[in-house]
N, C-alpha and C positions, 0 to 999 in steps of 0.2 A: 553527443548527450551531453542533456544543459546538467549543470553544475546546481540548477534550480529545483529540478527533481530528485535529485541526491537530497536537500535540503528538504524539501516535503515531505518524503517517504519517512526521515528520519524525525522531524516532526510529528508526524502522525504518529510514527513509533513511540514516542517520548510522553506524548497525550493520552493515548492507550494505556500504555504503561501504567502511568499516573493515575488514571481512573478505574485502574484496573485495580490496582492495590487498596485504592480507597472503596471500591466497593467490595473486595474480599474482606476486608477488615471492620465493616458494617454486615458483614453476613449476609450478603446478596452475591452468592456464586455464581447462581443463576445470569442474571444479568452481566457479571463483569467476564462471563464466557461466551455471553452474545456481542457485548461490546466486543471482545479480542476479534470476534469471528467477521464483525462489521467493520473494523479498521483493518482486516486482513483483505476483504473484498474488496475496501474502496483502494488499496495499495493496487491491486493485483490489475483492478481497472485502467489506474493510472498504468502500470507498467504495460499492460495490452497494446495500448493505446503506441507506444513506443515501440514495440516489437512490431508492430505492425509498419511502422514508417522502414524500421530496419528491413525487413522482407520487402519491400515496396522499393526500396533503394538497393538489394541485392538484385531483384529483379529487374531493375533498370541498367545495372550495371553491367550483367550479362546478357542483356537483351532478349530475355524471356517474354 
């Protein structure tokens, strides 16, 4: 697992948290929620790629 992936996930989390607070304080709670969900989906898509690589590695190790 790359450390780069951890930094990217952390950076996305920080950016989404800051933008969420800005939107909530300006009275746009609906857009803040949608932005949070979008950030979650982006991070999950990044993690799914890593999990797919993990499963392929485990599959090749056990010769399945």
